[in-house]
DRENMI-986328 format. One record per atom (N, C-alpha, C, O): x, y, z. Coordinates in steps of 0.1 Angstrom, whole numbers, plus 5000, padded with zeros to 4 digits. Layout:
BEGIN
XYZ;...
END
This chain:
BEGIN
251929228022;251929098024;250729028029;249929098036;250428888026;249428828029;249628738041;250128628039;249328778052;249528678065;248928518062;248028488054;249528438071;249328308070;248328298082;248428368092;247128198077;246228168089;246628088096;247528008093;245928078110;246427958121;246027828113;244927818106;246727748114;246827588109;245327548112;244727568123;244827468099;243527418098;243527308093;244027278082;242927208102;242927078098;241527018092;240627098093;241226908088;240226868081;238926878092;239026868104;237826888086;236726878098;235726758094;234726728101;236126698079;235526608074;236526528065;237326588058;236526378064;237026298055;236226178051;235326148058;236326118041;235925998036;236525938023;237625968019;235625838017;236225778006;235125777994;234025737997;235225807982;234425817971;234325717964;235425697958;233425617961;233725487956;233225537941;232125587939;234325497930;234025537918;233325417910;233425437898;232725307914;232225197910;233125117900;232525027894;234625127899;235225027892;236224977900;237224947894;236124967915;237024937923;237925007930;238524957939;237925137925;238725227933;237925307940;236725337937;238725347953;238025447962;239225557965;240325537968;238325687963;239025807963;239025867978;237925887983;240025897984;239925967997;240126087994;240826127985;239126188003;239026308002;238726388018;238326328028;239026498017;238826548032;238426708028;238526758017;237926768040;237426908037;237926968050;237926908061;238227098048;239027198057;238427338056;238027398046;238227388069;237627548066;236327558069;236127468077;235427638067;234127648067;233227578059;233227608047;232327488063;231327408055;230427488048;229727438040;230327618050;229327728044;230327798035;229727878028;231627808034;232327898029;232527868013;232127748009;233127948004;233527907990;234127807988;235127797995;233827697979;234427577976;235527607967;235427667956;236827547973;237927547967;238527407966;238627337976;238927367953;239427207952;241027237949;241527297940;241727157960;243227167958;243527027947;243026917949;244427057938;244726937930;246326937929;247027027926;246526817932;248026767937;248726737923;248126717912;250026737924;250926727914;251426547913;250926457918;252426547905;252826407901;253026387887;254026417880;252126327885;250926257890;251526127899;252426057896;250626127912;251026037921;251426097934;251326027944;251926227934;252126267946;251226247957;251826227968;250126257957;249226257969;249126387975;250126467975;247726417982;247426557986;248526568000;249126478005;248526708003;249526718014;248726668027;247526638026;249326658038;248726558051;248826678059;248126668069;249626798058;249726888071;248426988069;247726988059;248327058078;247027158081;247627258069;248827268066;246427328065;246927418056;246827568062;245927588071;247527668058;247627808065;247427908054;247728028057;247127878043;247027978029;245328008030;245028118027;244527938033;243227948032;242528008043;242727958055;241528118040;240928178051;239928088058;238928068052;240128038069;239127928073;237727948075;236827858076;237428098075;236328138077;235528158064;234228158063;236328188055;235628208041;235728098030;235028088020;236928018034;236627908022;236327788028;236527778040;236027668019;235327548021;236627478011;236527497999;237727398016;238727368008;238627218009;238627148019;238527177997;238426997995;239926957990;240527027982;240526867997;241526787992;241426637990;240826557998;242026597977;242126447976;243226387970;244126447966;243126247971;244126197965;243926107952;243126007952;244526137942;244026097930;244225937928;244925887937;243825877920;243525737921;245025677922;246025737917;245125567929;246225487934;247525537940;248625487939;247125657946;248325707956;247425787968;246225807970;248725817978;248025877988;247225767998;247625658001;246125808001;245325728009;244225668001;243525578007;243925677990;243225617979;243525487976;244725467975;242725387974;242825267971;242325187959;241125217956;242925097952;244125047956;245325117954;245425207945;246325087961;247525187961;248425127950;248625007948;249025217942;249925167930;251125077935;251724997927;251425097946;252525017950;252324847952;253324777955;251224817951;250624687949;250524657934;249824727927;251124557930;251324527916;250124487911;249824497899;249224447919;247724397915;246924537912;245824527906;247224647916;246524747908;246224777896;247224787888;245024807891;244924807875;245024937870;244125017871;246224957863;246525097860;245825137848;246025257844;245025057840;244525067828;243125137835;242225177827;242925157846;241525217850;242125377857;241425447865;243425417854;244025527859;244425587845;245425547840;243625707839;244025787831;243525927832;242725947841;243926037825;243726167825;242026197829;241526257838;241326117817;239826117818;239226067831;238226117836;239825957836;239325887850;239526017860;238626047868;240426087859;240726177869;239926297868;239526347878;239526347856;238626427855;237326367860;236626437867;237026277856;235526217863;235526217876;234626267881;236526167883;236526147896;236226287903;235526287913;236726407898;236826537903;235226587901;234526637909;234926547887;233326567888;232326487898;231326547903;232726357900;232026287909;232026337923;231026337931;233226387926;233326437936;232726567940;232326577952;232726667931;231826787931;230426737935;229826777945;229826647927;228526607928;228326567943;227526607951;229126477943;228826397960;229026487970;228626457981;229526607969;229726707978;228826827978;229026927985;227626787968;226826897966;227327057963;226727157967;228427057955;229027177951;228527207937;228327127928;228427337936;227927417922;229027447914;229027407903;229927507919;231027557911;232427567923;232227597935;233527547918;234327557929;235727627923;236027627911;236527677930;238027737925;238927617924;238927537933;239727617914;240627497915;242127567916;242527667909;243027507924;244227567929;245127417926;244727307929;246327447921;247227347920;248527367915;248627477911;249527287914;250727317906;251127177898;250827057901;252027227887;252827127879;251927027874;251027057867;252126887877;251026797871;249526837874;248626817866;249326897885;248126937889;247527067879;246227077880;248127127873;247927237866;247227167850;246327217844;247927057847;247426967836;246126937839;245226987832;245626857851;244626817854;243626907853;242726907845;243927007862;243027127862;242627177849;241327187847;243527207839;242927257826;242227167819;241227197812;242627027820;241726937814;240226917818;239226897810;240226927832;238826947839;238227067837;237027057836;238527187835;238027327834;237627327818;236727407815;238227237809;237827257796;237027177794;236427197783;236527067801;235426987800;234227047808;233127047803;234527107820;233427137830;233327317831;232927367841;233527377822;233827527826;232827597834;233127687842;231727557831;230427597842;230527577857;229927647865;231527447859;231727437874;232927497878;233227457889;233727587871;234927627878;234627787878;234227857869;234927827891;234927987893;236028047892;235928157886;237128007896;238628077892;239527947892;239027837895;240927977888;241727907885;243327967891;243928067887;243827897901;245127947904;246227837902;246127737909;247227847893;248227757889;249727807892;250227907888;250227707899;251927747899;252527627893;252127507893;253827697885;254527587878;253827517868;253627397869;253327607856;252427547848;252827457838;253827497832;252327357836;252227237825;251227187820;250227167826;251227157807;250127097800;250426957796;249526897790;251726887800;252126757798;252126707782;251726597778;252526817775;252926787761;254126697759;255026697767;253926617749;255326557747;256526607748;257526557753;256426727741;257626807743;258126827755;259326827760;257126857761;257326897779;258026787784;259126787790;257326687782;258126557792;259426507782;260326447788;259526517771;260726487766;261826587770;263026547770;261626697773;262526807778;262826757792;264026757795;261826727803;262226697814;263126547816;264026527824;262826477808;263226327809;264526307800;265226217802;264926417788;265926377781;266526517780;267726537783;265726607775;266726727771;267326807782;268526827781;266826847793;267426877807;268726797808;269526837816;269026687801;270226597807;271526677802;272626657806;271226767793;272426847788;273026937802;274226957802;272326967811;272527037821;273026947832;273826987841;272626837830;273226737844;273526587835;273026477836;274526627828;274726477820;275126327827;274826207825;275826367836;276126257844;275126177851;275026057852;274126287858;273026237863;271926167855;271226077861;271626217841;271026187831;271426047826;270625957823;272626027825;273525887820;273025787833;272725677831;272825827842;272525697854;270925687851;270525577851;270125797849;268725767847;268825677835;268125567836;269425687823;269225617813;269825497815;269225397809;270925457824;271325337826;270325257836;270625147840;269225317840;268425237848;267525127842;267025037849;267525147828;266525057821;267624967813;268724997809;267124857811;267824717803;268624797791;268124887785;269924757787;270724827779;269924827763;270024927756;269224717760;268924717746;267724837746;267224867735;267324897758;266224987756;266725137757;265925227756;268025157760;268325287765;268525377752;268825497754;268425347742;268425447731;266725457724;266525517713;265925397731;264625407728;263825497736;264325597741;262625467737;261525547749;261925467763;261825357767;262525577768;262925557781;261825557791;261925497802;260725637788;259425647797;258625517795;258025467804;258625467785;258225327782;258825227792;258325147800;260025257790;260725137795;260725137810;260625027816;260725257816;260625267831;259125217835;258925157845;258125247826;256825207829;256925047830;256625007842;257324957820;257524827821;258124797833;257724707840;259124857838;259924827848;259124827861;259124737870;258424927862;257524957873;256224877873;255424907882;255824757864;255124647862;255624527865;254824437865;257024517868;257424407872;257124327883;257224397893;256824217885;256224137896;257324137908;257024107919;258724167905;259524157914;259724307921;259924407914;259524307935;259324427943;260824507942;260824627942;261924417941;263224487940;263524557928;264324647927;262824487918;262924557904;262324717904;262824817900;261024687910;260324817910;260924897920;260825017917;261724877932;262324977941;263425037935;263825147938;264124957927;265325037921;264925107908;265725207904;264025077901;263625157892;263125297895;263425397888;262325297907;261825407913;262825487919;262825607917;263825427927;264925527930;265925577919;266525677921;265925517909;266525557897;265925697890;266525807887;264525667889;263925767883;263825907894;264126017890;263325887909;263625987916;264926047919;265026157924;266125977916;267626037916;267526147904;268026257906;266926117893;267126217883;266026337884;266226447881;264926287890;263826417893;264626517904;264426647903;265626457914;266226527926;267326617918;267626727920;267926537907;268926627902;268426727893;269226827891;267126737886;266926857878;266626947887;267127057883;266026957898;265827077906;266827097915;266727197922;268027027916;268827057927;269727157927;270427197936;269727237911;270427367909;269727467910;270227577910;268327467911;267227567911;267427657923;267927617933;266927797920;266927877932;265927807945;264827767941;266227787955;265327717965;265527567963;264727487969;266227517957;266227367952;266427277965;267427307972;265627197967;265927117980;266626967975;266226887966;267726947984;268226797980;267326717985;266726737995;267226597975;266326477977;264926497978;264226407984;264326597974;263026647973;262026537969;260926527975;262326457960;261526387952;261626227960;260726157963;262926207962;263326077969;262726047985;262425937991;262626157991;262426188004;260926148009;260226208018;260326018003;259125948004;259225828011;260325778010;258225758019;258325628020;258225538009;257825567998;258725418012;259025348000;257925297992;258225277980;256825277996;255525237990;255025367980;254625357969;255325477988;254925597981;255725647970;255325707960;257025617971;258025617959;257625517948;257325557937;257525397951;256925297942;255625357931;255625357918;254725407940;253325447934;253725567925;253425587913;254525647933;254625787925;255325757909;255025807898;256225667911;257225647896;256325577889;256325607877;255425467893;254725387884;253725477879;253625467867;252825577886;251825637882;252625727869;252325727857;253725817875;254225907865;254625827852;254225867841;255225727853;255725667841;254525597833;254725587821;253525557839;252425507832;251625647824;251125637813;251625747831;251225867823;251925937814;251325977805;252925947815;254126007807;254225927794;254225967782;254425807797;254725727784;253325697775;253325637764;252425747779;251225767772;250425927768;249325947764;251526007770;251326147766;249926197773;249026257767;249826137787;248726157795;247426177789;246626267792;247226057779;246226057769;245626167765;244326187765;246626267759;245826407757;246526407742;247626357739;245726487733;246426517719;247426627720;247426727727;248126607714;249526697717;248926857714;248026887705;249326937722;248827097723;247127107726;246527217726;246526987728;245226997733;244727077741;243627127738;245527117753;245027217764;245327347760;244627437764;246227387753;246327517745;245427547733;245127667730;245127437727;244427437717;242827497720;242127577714;242627407735;241227437736;241027527748;239927527755;241927617750;242027747762;241027827759;240727887769;240327847747;239227937746;237927877754;237027957757;237827767757;236727727766;236927767780;236027737787;238227827785;238327897798;237828047796;238228117805;237228077787;237028217786;235728247796;234728187796;236128367804;235428397815;235628357827;234928377836;236828277829;237128217841;238528307843;239328307834;238528357853;239628437859;240828337863;240628227868;241928377860;242928267861;244228357864;244528447857;245028307877;246228347880;247228247878;247028137883;248428267870;249528177864;250728227870;251128347868;251328127880;252628157887;253828107883;253827987888;254828137877;256028047871;257328097878;257428207882;258228017878;259628057881;260428047870;260627937864;261228177866;262028177853;263028067853;263528027842;263527997865;264427917863;264127797867;264827727875;262727747861;261927617865;262727527854;262427547843;263827427856;264227337850;263427217845;263627167834;262427177853;261727087848;260627107840;260327027831;259927227841;258927287833;259027437828;258527537833;259827437818;260327577813;258927667813;257827627812;259427797814;258327887815;257627897799;256427947799;258227867788;257527897777;255927837776;254927877769;255927727783;254427677784;253327777790;252327817784;253827817802;253027927808;252828067799;251728127798;253928107794;253828197784;252628167774;251628247774;252728047767;251928027756;250327997762;249427997755;250227967773;249027947775;248328117780;247228157776;249028167786;248828337788;248028387777;246928447778;248928357767;248528417753;247128387749;246328467743;246828257752;245328207745;244528207756;243528137754;244728267767;243528257779;243328397784;243928417795;242828477779;242728627780;242228667794;242428777799;241628577799;241428607814;242428547824;242128507835;243628527820;244528467830;245528597831;245728677822;246128607844;247428677843;248628617848;248428547859;249728617843;250828557843;251828617850;252328717845;252428567863;253628617870;254728547867;254628417866;255728597865;257128507862;258128587872;258328707873;258728467880;259628517891;261028477889;261328357886;262028597890;263128577884;264228477897;265328427895;263628487907;264428417918;263928277923;264128227934;263128227913;262528097917;262727997904;263128037893;262427857907;262327747898;261027667900;260027717904;261227537897;259827457900;259527437915;258327437919;260627437923;259927447938;259327557942;258627537952;259327677937;259027817942;259727867952;260827817954;259227977958;260028027965;259228137973;258128137968;259228227982;258428307991;257528377982;256328377982;258428467973;257628547964;256528497957;255428547956;256728367950;255728307943;254728257954;253428257951;255128207964;254028177974;253028277979;251828267983;253828377979;252928527985;252028537973;250828517977;252228557959;251528577947;250128487949;249028537951;250628337949;249228257950;248428287963;247128287962;248928307974;248228357985;247128467985;246028477990;248128567975;247328667974;245828667964;244728727965;246328567954;245228527946;244228487952;243128537952;244428367960;243428317970;242828427977;241628427975;243228517984;242728607992;241828707982;240828757988;242028737971;241228827963;240028747958;238928807957;240228617955;239228537950;238128507960;237028467955;238328517972;237528467985;236528557984;235428507987;236628687980;235428757980;234628767966;233528817965;235128697956;234428717943;232828627943;232128627933;
END
């Protein structure tokens, strides 16, 4: 068993100006002279954790956390209808990560993340493989349209009453069409009440998807401040209605670019939001990755999954 380290908070924080009106919040924890590691949060739009970390050896790692565009402490915040979402795409986020690396004077870093974070990690690593030392991913996703169609339509066969409520959250004339695009339009409505209701309806569905998983937490997605709920859903709907601006199967097709980068993939067998098939397919085309599948976990993970992630982080600190 890998012991947790004492709680470690930031020793440095700041904002990175992207030059297009966005400012990206970042912070650093651990040892300034340690091995660089970047934590890439999920969502998109969930924001980085604000609690101290206990998974990283504070003597050996220099951990960087950042809030992706328009969420968390980055500005402008997506809860503000004036925030320009056209400046928030997967490529913008990849460029932000590379800009942050250069700003901090880092040559190579370990990348760690889960869910949407894994999509962004793979997109970055395939564009900048020379900048990545190792990768650790939990709840693997590549945000293919088949994956988002499963999450926001296919999974409804397990929770039909909850999915009907999700579908009924959009105008009647749009319920048989592209629900993600319909929600994206609602989240651009200038009426805050409309945005709040759409966000609540979306998050109620997200909650329902994970509610029956092992270790599922009631209200996991809804338990956010109102502005954060609005930002989360606005960003998610914006990304998923555009296929994250990725060609279908792009991240699997280009996995050969990860050659030589050690990876650890950790996935729950009962992940209702991101079925294990994607992790399996990625492991087959990325020979340097090791896939661990856990029978007692879903998307939210569990003790054994967390232990495996921490073991990988421990293993890589001396590499």
